[in-house]
mmCIF entry with sequence, helices, sheets and N, C-alpha, C, O atoms, coordinates in Angstrom:
data_MODEL
# 
_entry.id   MODEL 
# 
_entity.id                         1 
_entity.type                       polymer 
_entity.pdbx_number_of_molecules   1 
# 
_entity_poly.entity_id                      1 
_entity_poly.type                           'polypeptide(L)' 
_entity_poly.nstd_linkage                   no 
_entity_poly.nstd_monomer                   no 
_entity_poly.pdbx_seq_one_letter_code       MKEWLPESGWQADPSRPNYEWYQNSCVPAELSLTFLCTPVVKMDN 
_entity_poly.pdbx_seq_one_letter_code_can   MKEWLPESGWQADPSRPNYEWYQNSCVPAELSLTFLCTPVVKMDN 
_entity_poly.pdbx_strand_id                 A 
# 
loop_
_entity_poly_seq.entity_id 
_entity_poly_seq.num 
_entity_poly_seq.mon_id 
_entity_poly_seq.hetero 
1 1  MET n 
1 2  LYS n 
1 3  GLU n 
1 4  TRP n 
1 5  LEU n 
1 6  PRO n 
1 7  GLU n 
1 8  SER n 
1 9  GLY n 
1 10 TRP n 
1 11 GLN n 
1 12 ALA n 
1 13 ASP n 
1 14 PRO n 
1 15 SER n 
1 16 ARG n 
1 17 PRO n 
1 18 ASN n 
1 19 TYR n 
1 20 GLU n 
1 21 TRP n 
1 22 TYR n 
1 23 GLN n 
1 24 ASN n 
1 25 SER n 
1 26 CYS n 
1 27 VAL n 
1 28 PRO n 
1 29 ALA n 
1 30 GLU n 
1 31 LEU n 
1 32 SER n 
1 33 LEU n 
1 34 THR n 
1 35 PHE n 
1 36 LEU n 
1 37 CYS n 
1 38 THR n 
1 39 PRO n 
1 40 VAL n 
1 41 VAL n 
1 42 LYS n 
1 43 MET n 
1 44 ASP n 
1 45 ASN n 
# 
_struct_asym.id          A 
_struct_asym.entity_id   1 
# 
loop_
_struct_conf.conf_type_id 
_struct_conf.id 
_struct_conf.pdbx_PDB_helix_id 
_struct_conf.beg_label_comp_id 
_struct_conf.beg_label_asym_id 
_struct_conf.beg_label_seq_id 
_struct_conf.pdbx_beg_PDB_ins_code 
_struct_conf.end_label_comp_id 
_struct_conf.end_label_asym_id 
_struct_conf.end_label_seq_id 
_struct_conf.pdbx_end_PDB_ins_code 
_struct_conf.beg_auth_comp_id 
_struct_conf.beg_auth_asym_id 
_struct_conf.beg_auth_seq_id 
_struct_conf.end_auth_comp_id 
_struct_conf.end_auth_asym_id 
_struct_conf.end_auth_seq_id 
_struct_conf.pdbx_PDB_helix_class 
_struct_conf.details 
_struct_conf.pdbx_PDB_helix_length 
HELX_P HELX_P1 AA1 TRP A 4  ? SER A 8  ? TRP A 4  SER A 8  1 ? 5 
HELX_P HELX_P2 AA2 ALA A 29 ? LEU A 31 ? ALA A 29 LEU A 31 5 ? 3 
# 
_struct_conf_type.id          HELX_P 
_struct_conf_type.criteria    ? 
_struct_conf_type.reference   ? 
# 
loop_
_struct_sheet.id 
_struct_sheet.type 
_struct_sheet.number_strands 
_struct_sheet.details 
AA1 ? 2 ? 
AA2 ? 2 ? 
# 
loop_
_struct_sheet_order.sheet_id 
_struct_sheet_order.range_id_1 
_struct_sheet_order.range_id_2 
_struct_sheet_order.offset 
_struct_sheet_order.sense 
AA1 1 2 ? anti-parallel 
AA2 1 2 ? anti-parallel 
# 
loop_
_struct_sheet_range.sheet_id 
_struct_sheet_range.id 
_struct_sheet_range.beg_label_comp_id 
_struct_sheet_range.beg_label_asym_id 
_struct_sheet_range.beg_label_seq_id 
_struct_sheet_range.pdbx_beg_PDB_ins_code 
_struct_sheet_range.end_label_comp_id 
_struct_sheet_range.end_label_asym_id 
_struct_sheet_range.end_label_seq_id 
_struct_sheet_range.pdbx_end_PDB_ins_code 
_struct_sheet_range.beg_auth_comp_id 
_struct_sheet_range.beg_auth_asym_id 
_struct_sheet_range.beg_auth_seq_id 
_struct_sheet_range.end_auth_comp_id 
_struct_sheet_range.end_auth_asym_id 
_struct_sheet_range.end_auth_seq_id 
AA1 1 TRP A 10 ? ALA A 12 ? TRP A 10 ALA A 12 
AA1 2 VAL A 40 ? LYS A 42 ? VAL A 40 LYS A 42 
AA2 1 TYR A 19 ? GLN A 23 ? TYR A 19 GLN A 23 
AA2 2 LEU A 33 ? CYS A 37 ? LEU A 33 CYS A 37 
# 
loop_
_atom_site.group_PDB 
_atom_site.id 
_atom_site.type_symbol 
_atom_site.label_atom_id 
_atom_site.label_alt_id 
_atom_site.label_comp_id 
_atom_site.label_asym_id 
_atom_site.label_entity_id 
_atom_site.label_seq_id 
_atom_site.pdbx_PDB_ins_code 
_atom_site.Cartn_x 
_atom_site.Cartn_y 
_atom_site.Cartn_z 
_atom_site.occupancy 
_atom_site.B_iso_or_equiv 
_atom_site.pdbx_formal_charge 
_atom_site.auth_seq_id 
_atom_site.auth_comp_id 
_atom_site.auth_asym_id 
_atom_site.auth_atom_id 
_atom_site.pdbx_PDB_model_num 
ATOM 1   N N  . MET A 1 1  ? 29.420 39.367 8.014   1.00 0.00 ? 1  MET A N  1 
ATOM 2   C CA . MET A 1 1  ? 28.441 40.181 7.340   1.00 0.00 ? 1  MET A CA 1 
ATOM 3   C C  . MET A 1 1  ? 29.030 40.735 6.036   1.00 0.00 ? 1  MET A C  1 
ATOM 4   O O  . MET A 1 1  ? 28.336 40.840 5.025   1.00 0.00 ? 1  MET A O  1 
ATOM 5   N N  . LYS A 1 2  ? 30.283 41.076 6.078   1.00 0.00 ? 2  LYS A N  1 
ATOM 6   C CA . LYS A 1 2  ? 30.928 41.634 4.891   1.00 0.00 ? 2  LYS A CA 1 
ATOM 7   C C  . LYS A 1 2  ? 31.000 40.614 3.755   1.00 0.00 ? 2  LYS A C  1 
ATOM 8   O O  . LYS A 1 2  ? 30.849 40.979 2.589   1.00 0.00 ? 2  LYS A O  1 
ATOM 9   N N  . GLU A 1 3  ? 31.225 39.364 4.077   1.00 0.00 ? 3  GLU A N  1 
ATOM 10  C CA . GLU A 1 3  ? 31.368 38.340 3.052   1.00 0.00 ? 3  GLU A CA 1 
ATOM 11  C C  . GLU A 1 3  ? 30.048 37.633 2.739   1.00 0.00 ? 3  GLU A C  1 
ATOM 12  O O  . GLU A 1 3  ? 29.715 37.439 1.570   1.00 0.00 ? 3  GLU A O  1 
ATOM 13  N N  . TRP A 1 4  ? 29.309 37.253 3.751   1.00 0.00 ? 4  TRP A N  1 
ATOM 14  C CA . TRP A 1 4  ? 28.113 36.437 3.550   1.00 0.00 ? 4  TRP A CA 1 
ATOM 15  C C  . TRP A 1 4  ? 26.915 37.238 3.055   1.00 0.00 ? 4  TRP A C  1 
ATOM 16  O O  . TRP A 1 4  ? 26.229 36.811 2.126   1.00 0.00 ? 4  TRP A O  1 
ATOM 17  N N  . LEU A 1 5  ? 26.658 38.382 3.657   1.00 0.00 ? 5  LEU A N  1 
ATOM 18  C CA . LEU A 1 5  ? 25.434 39.131 3.370   1.00 0.00 ? 5  LEU A CA 1 
ATOM 19  C C  . LEU A 1 5  ? 25.261 39.480 1.889   1.00 0.00 ? 5  LEU A C  1 
ATOM 20  O O  . LEU A 1 5  ? 24.169 39.263 1.363   1.00 0.00 ? 5  LEU A O  1 
ATOM 21  N N  . PRO A 1 6  ? 26.257 40.000 1.192   1.00 0.00 ? 6  PRO A N  1 
ATOM 22  C CA . PRO A 1 6  ? 26.049 40.337 -0.219  1.00 0.00 ? 6  PRO A CA 1 
ATOM 23  C C  . PRO A 1 6  ? 25.657 39.140 -1.096  1.00 0.00 ? 6  PRO A C  1 
ATOM 24  O O  . PRO A 1 6  ? 24.972 39.317 -2.103  1.00 0.00 ? 6  PRO A O  1 
ATOM 25  N N  . GLU A 1 7  ? 26.074 37.949 -0.732  1.00 0.00 ? 7  GLU A N  1 
ATOM 26  C CA . GLU A 1 7  ? 25.776 36.754 -1.518  1.00 0.00 ? 7  GLU A CA 1 
ATOM 27  C C  . GLU A 1 7  ? 24.491 36.052 -1.076  1.00 0.00 ? 7  GLU A C  1 
ATOM 28  O O  . GLU A 1 7  ? 24.074 35.084 -1.712  1.00 0.00 ? 7  GLU A O  1 
ATOM 29  N N  . SER A 1 8  ? 23.859 36.521 -0.002  1.00 0.00 ? 8  SER A N  1 
ATOM 30  C CA . SER A 1 8  ? 22.749 35.804 0.615   1.00 0.00 ? 8  SER A CA 1 
ATOM 31  C C  . SER A 1 8  ? 21.369 36.117 0.041   1.00 0.00 ? 8  SER A C  1 
ATOM 32  O O  . SER A 1 8  ? 20.417 35.379 0.293   1.00 0.00 ? 8  SER A O  1 
ATOM 33  N N  . GLY A 1 9  ? 21.248 37.197 -0.724  1.00 0.00 ? 9  GLY A N  1 
ATOM 34  C CA . GLY A 1 9  ? 19.932 37.618 -1.184  1.00 0.00 ? 9  GLY A CA 1 
ATOM 35  C C  . GLY A 1 9  ? 19.260 38.577 -0.207  1.00 0.00 ? 9  GLY A C  1 
ATOM 36  O O  . GLY A 1 9  ? 18.110 38.967 -0.407  1.00 0.00 ? 9  GLY A O  1 
ATOM 37  N N  . TRP A 1 10 ? 19.969 38.951 0.833   1.00 0.00 ? 10 TRP A N  1 
ATOM 38  C CA . TRP A 1 10 ? 19.470 39.898 1.825   1.00 0.00 ? 10 TRP A CA 1 
ATOM 39  C C  . TRP A 1 10 ? 20.390 41.111 1.838   1.00 0.00 ? 10 TRP A C  1 
ATOM 40  O O  . TRP A 1 10 ? 21.538 41.036 1.399   1.00 0.00 ? 10 TRP A O  1 
ATOM 41  N N  . GLN A 1 11 ? 19.876 42.235 2.350   1.00 0.00 ? 11 GLN A N  1 
ATOM 42  C CA . GLN A 1 11 ? 20.704 43.421 2.513   1.00 0.00 ? 11 GLN A CA 1 
ATOM 43  C C  . GLN A 1 11 ? 20.351 44.093 3.831   1.00 0.00 ? 11 GLN A C  1 
ATOM 44  O O  . GLN A 1 11 ? 19.242 43.944 4.345   1.00 0.00 ? 11 GLN A O  1 
ATOM 45  N N  . ALA A 1 12 ? 21.307 44.833 4.366   1.00 0.00 ? 12 ALA A N  1 
ATOM 46  C CA . ALA A 1 12 ? 21.061 45.570 5.607   1.00 0.00 ? 12 ALA A CA 1 
ATOM 47  C C  . ALA A 1 12 ? 19.952 46.587 5.363   1.00 0.00 ? 12 ALA A C  1 
ATOM 48  O O  . ALA A 1 12 ? 19.878 47.190 4.292   1.00 0.00 ? 12 ALA A O  1 
ATOM 49  N N  . ASP A 1 13 ? 19.100 46.773 6.351   1.00 0.00 ? 13 ASP A N  1 
ATOM 50  C CA . ASP A 1 13 ? 17.984 47.714 6.258   1.00 0.00 ? 13 ASP A CA 1 
ATOM 51  C C  . ASP A 1 13 ? 18.371 49.011 6.971   1.00 0.00 ? 13 ASP A C  1 
ATOM 52  O O  . ASP A 1 13 ? 18.325 49.080 8.200   1.00 0.00 ? 13 ASP A O  1 
ATOM 53  N N  . PRO A 1 14 ? 18.753 50.046 6.202   1.00 0.00 ? 14 PRO A N  1 
ATOM 54  C CA . PRO A 1 14 ? 19.214 51.288 6.832   1.00 0.00 ? 14 PRO A CA 1 
ATOM 55  C C  . PRO A 1 14 ? 18.096 52.086 7.505   1.00 0.00 ? 14 PRO A C  1 
ATOM 56  O O  . PRO A 1 14 ? 18.379 53.051 8.214   1.00 0.00 ? 14 PRO A O  1 
ATOM 57  N N  . SER A 1 15 ? 16.830 51.703 7.298   1.00 0.00 ? 15 SER A N  1 
ATOM 58  C CA . SER A 1 15 ? 15.728 52.440 7.920   1.00 0.00 ? 15 SER A CA 1 
ATOM 59  C C  . SER A 1 15 ? 15.506 52.022 9.367   1.00 0.00 ? 15 SER A C  1 
ATOM 60  O O  . SER A 1 15 ? 14.742 52.664 10.088  1.00 0.00 ? 15 SER A O  1 
ATOM 61  N N  . ARG A 1 16 ? 16.174 50.942 9.802   1.00 0.00 ? 16 ARG A N  1 
ATOM 62  C CA . ARG A 1 16 ? 16.034 50.482 11.184  1.00 0.00 ? 16 ARG A CA 1 
ATOM 63  C C  . ARG A 1 16 ? 17.406 50.464 11.855  1.00 0.00 ? 16 ARG A C  1 
ATOM 64  O O  . ARG A 1 16 ? 18.405 50.173 11.196  1.00 0.00 ? 16 ARG A O  1 
ATOM 65  N N  . PRO A 1 17 ? 17.475 50.767 13.143  1.00 0.00 ? 17 PRO A N  1 
ATOM 66  C CA . PRO A 1 17 ? 18.773 50.809 13.826  1.00 0.00 ? 17 PRO A CA 1 
ATOM 67  C C  . PRO A 1 17 ? 19.299 49.409 14.142  1.00 0.00 ? 17 PRO A C  1 
ATOM 68  O O  . PRO A 1 17 ? 18.540 48.449 14.270  1.00 0.00 ? 17 PRO A O  1 
ATOM 69  N N  . ASN A 1 18 ? 20.616 49.330 14.263  1.00 0.00 ? 18 ASN A N  1 
ATOM 70  C CA . ASN A 1 18 ? 21.226 48.110 14.772  1.00 0.00 ? 18 ASN A CA 1 
ATOM 71  C C  . ASN A 1 18 ? 20.836 47.960 16.235  1.00 0.00 ? 18 ASN A C  1 
ATOM 72  O O  . ASN A 1 18 ? 20.485 48.934 16.900  1.00 0.00 ? 18 ASN A O  1 
ATOM 73  N N  . TYR A 1 19 ? 20.900 46.741 16.721  1.00 0.00 ? 19 TYR A N  1 
ATOM 74  C CA . TYR A 1 19 ? 20.484 46.446 18.086  1.00 0.00 ? 19 TYR A CA 1 
ATOM 75  C C  . TYR A 1 19 ? 21.616 45.720 18.792  1.00 0.00 ? 19 TYR A C  1 
ATOM 76  O O  . TYR A 1 19 ? 22.158 44.748 18.265  1.00 0.00 ? 19 TYR A O  1 
ATOM 77  N N  . GLU A 1 20 ? 21.974 46.186 19.978  1.00 0.00 ? 20 GLU A N  1 
ATOM 78  C CA . GLU A 1 20 ? 22.986 45.536 20.807  1.00 0.00 ? 20 GLU A CA 1 
ATOM 79  C C  . GLU A 1 20 ? 22.322 45.078 22.092  1.00 0.00 ? 20 GLU A C  1 
ATOM 80  O O  . GLU A 1 20 ? 21.637 45.852 22.759  1.00 0.00 ? 20 GLU A O  1 
ATOM 81  N N  . TRP A 1 21 ? 22.525 43.837 22.427  1.00 0.00 ? 21 TRP A N  1 
ATOM 82  C CA . TRP A 1 21 ? 21.934 43.267 23.632  1.00 0.00 ? 21 TRP A CA 1 
ATOM 83  C C  . TRP A 1 21 ? 23.072 42.708 24.480  1.00 0.00 ? 21 TRP A C  1 
ATOM 84  O O  . TRP A 1 21 ? 23.764 41.773 24.079  1.00 0.00 ? 21 TRP A O  1 
ATOM 85  N N  . TYR A 1 22 ? 23.248 43.295 25.647  1.00 0.00 ? 22 TYR A N  1 
ATOM 86  C CA . TYR A 1 22 ? 24.319 42.888 26.558  1.00 0.00 ? 22 TYR A CA 1 
ATOM 87  C C  . TYR A 1 22 ? 23.743 41.945 27.602  1.00 0.00 ? 22 TYR A C  1 
ATOM 88  O O  . TYR A 1 22 ? 22.873 42.329 28.384  1.00 0.00 ? 22 TYR A O  1 
ATOM 89  N N  . GLN A 1 23 ? 24.224 40.728 27.612  1.00 0.00 ? 23 GLN A N  1 
ATOM 90  C CA . GLN A 1 23 ? 23.771 39.727 28.570  1.00 0.00 ? 23 GLN A CA 1 
ATOM 91  C C  . GLN A 1 23 ? 24.945 39.422 29.502  1.00 0.00 ? 23 GLN A C  1 
ATOM 92  O O  . GLN A 1 23 ? 25.598 38.384 29.394  1.00 0.00 ? 23 GLN A O  1 
ATOM 93  N N  . ASN A 1 24 ? 25.186 40.344 30.403  1.00 0.00 ? 24 ASN A N  1 
ATOM 94  C CA . ASN A 1 24 ? 26.363 40.187 31.240  1.00 0.00 ? 24 ASN A CA 1 
ATOM 95  C C  . ASN A 1 24 ? 26.114 40.531 32.711  1.00 0.00 ? 24 ASN A C  1 
ATOM 96  O O  . ASN A 1 24 ? 27.042 40.927 33.415  1.00 0.00 ? 24 ASN A O  1 
ATOM 97  N N  . SER A 1 25 ? 24.903 40.388 33.169  1.00 0.00 ? 25 SER A N  1 
ATOM 98  C CA . SER A 1 25 ? 24.679 40.611 34.591  1.00 0.00 ? 25 SER A CA 1 
ATOM 99  C C  . SER A 1 25 ? 24.912 39.310 35.354  1.00 0.00 ? 25 SER A C  1 
ATOM 100 O O  . SER A 1 25 ? 24.543 38.231 34.892  1.00 0.00 ? 25 SER A O  1 
ATOM 101 N N  . CYS A 1 26 ? 25.509 39.424 36.490  1.00 0.00 ? 26 CYS A N  1 
ATOM 102 C CA . CYS A 1 26 ? 25.725 38.292 37.400  1.00 0.00 ? 26 CYS A CA 1 
ATOM 103 C C  . CYS A 1 26 ? 26.669 37.224 36.837  1.00 0.00 ? 26 CYS A C  1 
ATOM 104 O O  . CYS A 1 26 ? 26.585 36.062 37.236  1.00 0.00 ? 26 CYS A O  1 
ATOM 105 N N  . VAL A 1 27 ? 27.552 37.592 35.930  1.00 0.00 ? 27 VAL A N  1 
ATOM 106 C CA . VAL A 1 27 ? 28.549 36.650 35.429  1.00 0.00 ? 27 VAL A CA 1 
ATOM 107 C C  . VAL A 1 27 ? 29.916 37.327 35.431  1.00 0.00 ? 27 VAL A C  1 
ATOM 108 O O  . VAL A 1 27 ? 30.002 38.550 35.323  1.00 0.00 ? 27 VAL A O  1 
ATOM 109 N N  . PRO A 1 28 ? 30.977 36.546 35.551  1.00 0.00 ? 28 PRO A N  1 
ATOM 110 C CA . PRO A 1 28 ? 32.323 37.138 35.451  1.00 0.00 ? 28 PRO A CA 1 
ATOM 111 C C  . PRO A 1 28 ? 32.532 37.762 34.064  1.00 0.00 ? 28 PRO A C  1 
ATOM 112 O O  . PRO A 1 28 ? 31.898 37.345 33.094  1.00 0.00 ? 28 PRO A O  1 
ATOM 113 N N  . ALA A 1 29 ? 33.401 38.739 33.973  1.00 0.00 ? 29 ALA A N  1 
ATOM 114 C CA . ALA A 1 29 ? 33.630 39.464 32.720  1.00 0.00 ? 29 ALA A CA 1 
ATOM 115 C C  . ALA A 1 29 ? 33.984 38.535 31.567  1.00 0.00 ? 29 ALA A C  1 
ATOM 116 O O  . ALA A 1 29 ? 33.557 38.771 30.437  1.00 0.00 ? 29 ALA A O  1 
ATOM 117 N N  . GLU A 1 30 ? 34.751 37.493 31.828  1.00 0.00 ? 30 GLU A N  1 
ATOM 118 C CA . GLU A 1 30 ? 35.161 36.591 30.741  1.00 0.00 ? 30 GLU A CA 1 
ATOM 119 C C  . GLU A 1 30 ? 33.994 35.752 30.201  1.00 0.00 ? 30 GLU A C  1 
ATOM 120 O O  . GLU A 1 30 ? 34.126 35.124 29.150  1.00 0.00 ? 30 GLU A O  1 
ATOM 121 N N  . LEU A 1 31 ? 32.860 35.733 30.905  1.00 0.00 ? 31 LEU A N  1 
ATOM 122 C CA . LEU A 1 31 ? 31.685 34.992 30.444  1.00 0.00 ? 31 LEU A CA 1 
ATOM 123 C C  . LEU A 1 31 ? 30.589 35.907 29.902  1.00 0.00 ? 31 LEU A C  1 
ATOM 124 O O  . LEU A 1 31 ? 29.505 35.443 29.549  1.00 0.00 ? 31 LEU A O  1 
ATOM 125 N N  . SER A 1 32 ? 30.875 37.208 29.837  1.00 0.00 ? 32 SER A N  1 
ATOM 126 C CA . SER A 1 32 ? 29.850 38.124 29.343  1.00 0.00 ? 32 SER A CA 1 
ATOM 127 C C  . SER A 1 32 ? 29.593 37.867 27.857  1.00 0.00 ? 32 SER A C  1 
ATOM 128 O O  . SER A 1 32 ? 30.468 37.382 27.140  1.00 0.00 ? 32 SER A O  1 
ATOM 129 N N  . LEU A 1 33 ? 28.397 38.193 27.413  1.00 0.00 ? 33 LEU A N  1 
ATOM 130 C CA . LEU A 1 33 ? 27.967 37.898 26.065  1.00 0.00 ? 33 LEU A CA 1 
ATOM 131 C C  . LEU A 1 33 ? 27.241 39.106 25.489  1.00 0.00 ? 33 LEU A C  1 
ATOM 132 O O  . LEU A 1 33 ? 26.387 39.694 26.154  1.00 0.00 ? 33 LEU A O  1 
ATOM 133 N N  . THR A 1 34 ? 27.573 39.477 24.263  1.00 0.00 ? 34 THR A N  1 
ATOM 134 C CA . THR A 1 34 ? 26.917 40.589 23.590  1.00 0.00 ? 34 THR A CA 1 
ATOM 135 C C  . THR A 1 34 ? 26.407 40.111 22.246  1.00 0.00 ? 34 THR A C  1 
ATOM 136 O O  . THR A 1 34 ? 27.151 39.505 21.475  1.00 0.00 ? 34 THR A O  1 
ATOM 137 N N  . PHE A 1 35 ? 25.148 40.379 21.962  1.00 0.00 ? 35 PHE A N  1 
ATOM 138 C CA . PHE A 1 35 ? 24.549 40.067 20.667  1.00 0.00 ? 35 PHE A CA 1 
ATOM 139 C C  . PHE A 1 35 ? 24.504 41.354 19.852  1.00 0.00 ? 35 PHE A C  1 
ATOM 140 O O  . PHE A 1 35 ? 23.997 42.369 20.332  1.00 0.00 ? 35 PHE A O  1 
ATOM 141 N N  . LEU A 1 36 ? 25.016 41.330 18.649  1.00 0.00 ? 36 LEU A N  1 
ATOM 142 C CA . LEU A 1 36 ? 24.951 42.465 17.736  1.00 0.00 ? 36 LEU A CA 1 
ATOM 143 C C  . LEU A 1 36 ? 24.020 42.070 16.597  1.00 0.00 ? 36 LEU A C  1 
ATOM 144 O O  . LEU A 1 36 ? 24.305 41.128 15.857  1.00 0.00 ? 36 LEU A O  1 
ATOM 145 N N  . CYS A 1 37 ? 22.918 42.781 16.457  1.00 0.00 ? 37 CYS A N  1 
ATOM 146 C CA . CYS A 1 37 ? 21.897 42.423 15.481  1.00 0.00 ? 37 CYS A CA 1 
ATOM 147 C C  . CYS A 1 37 ? 21.719 43.545 14.465  1.00 0.00 ? 37 CYS A C  1 
ATOM 148 O O  . CYS A 1 37 ? 21.510 44.701 14.833  1.00 0.00 ? 37 CYS A O  1 
ATOM 149 N N  . THR A 1 38 ? 21.803 43.196 13.189  1.00 0.00 ? 38 THR A N  1 
ATOM 150 C CA . THR A 1 38 ? 21.583 44.141 12.108  1.00 0.00 ? 38 THR A CA 1 
ATOM 151 C C  . THR A 1 38 ? 20.312 43.738 11.379  1.00 0.00 ? 38 THR A C  1 
ATOM 152 O O  . THR A 1 38 ? 20.229 42.618 10.877  1.00 0.00 ? 38 THR A O  1 
ATOM 153 N N  . PRO A 1 39 ? 19.323 44.615 11.307  1.00 0.00 ? 39 PRO A N  1 
ATOM 154 C CA . PRO A 1 39 ? 18.103 44.265 10.590  1.00 0.00 ? 39 PRO A CA 1 
ATOM 155 C C  . PRO A 1 39 ? 18.382 44.136 9.095   1.00 0.00 ? 39 PRO A C  1 
ATOM 156 O O  . PRO A 1 39 ? 19.180 44.888 8.534   1.00 0.00 ? 39 PRO A O  1 
ATOM 157 N N  . VAL A 1 40 ? 17.722 43.183 8.466   1.00 0.00 ? 40 VAL A N  1 
ATOM 158 C CA . VAL A 1 40 ? 17.915 42.941 7.041   1.00 0.00 ? 40 VAL A CA 1 
ATOM 159 C C  . VAL A 1 40 ? 16.566 42.887 6.328   1.00 0.00 ? 40 VAL A C  1 
ATOM 160 O O  . VAL A 1 40 ? 15.526 42.680 6.953   1.00 0.00 ? 40 VAL A O  1 
ATOM 161 N N  . VAL A 1 41 ? 16.603 43.076 5.026   1.00 0.00 ? 41 VAL A N  1 
ATOM 162 C CA . VAL A 1 41 ? 15.434 42.940 4.176   1.00 0.00 ? 41 VAL A CA 1 
ATOM 163 C C  . VAL A 1 41 ? 15.829 42.100 2.968   1.00 0.00 ? 41 VAL A C  1 
ATOM 164 O O  . VAL A 1 41 ? 16.985 42.106 2.545   1.00 0.00 ? 41 VAL A O  1 
ATOM 165 N N  . LYS A 1 42 ? 14.857 41.378 2.419   1.00 0.00 ? 42 LYS A N  1 
ATOM 166 C CA . LYS A 1 42 ? 15.097 40.550 1.234   1.00 0.00 ? 42 LYS A CA 1 
ATOM 167 C C  . LYS A 1 42 ? 15.310 41.474 0.034   1.00 0.00 ? 42 LYS A C  1 
ATOM 168 O O  . LYS A 1 42 ? 14.549 42.416 -0.187  1.00 0.00 ? 42 LYS A O  1 
ATOM 169 N N  . MET A 1 43 ? 16.359 41.184 -0.731  1.00 0.00 ? 43 MET A N  1 
ATOM 170 C CA . MET A 1 43 ? 16.634 41.987 -1.932  1.00 0.00 ? 43 MET A CA 1 
ATOM 171 C C  . MET A 1 43 ? 15.656 41.616 -3.033  1.00 0.00 ? 43 MET A C  1 
ATOM 172 O O  . MET A 1 43 ? 15.287 40.451 -3.181  1.00 0.00 ? 43 MET A O  1 
ATOM 173 N N  . ASP A 1 44 ? 15.239 42.607 -3.800  1.00 0.00 ? 44 ASP A N  1 
ATOM 174 C CA . ASP A 1 44 ? 14.395 42.345 -4.961  1.00 0.00 ? 44 ASP A CA 1 
ATOM 175 C C  . ASP A 1 44 ? 15.259 41.770 -6.075  1.00 0.00 ? 44 ASP A C  1 
ATOM 176 O O  . ASP A 1 44 ? 16.344 42.285 -6.346  1.00 0.00 ? 44 ASP A O  1 
ATOM 177 N N  . ASN A 1 45 ? 14.803 40.741 -6.702  1.00 0.00 ? 45 ASN A N  1 
ATOM 178 C CA . ASN A 1 45 ? 15.584 40.137 -7.798  1.00 0.00 ? 45 ASN A CA 1 
ATOM 179 C C  . ASN A 1 45 ? 15.068 40.585 -9.131  1.00 0.00 ? 45 ASN A C  1 
ATOM 180 O O  . ASN A 1 45 ? 15.599 40.182 -10.166 1.00 0.00 ? 45 ASN A O  1 
# 
């Protein structure tokens, strides 16, 4: 996000919260999965 986002034409949207989704029920700890989602908006050119 630090490298790609500034060059992508998109920016983080501070008006919306980040979202974390933990998909780790019924699996061993080493197979747990977490999605970290940051809302973005298209930058005005």
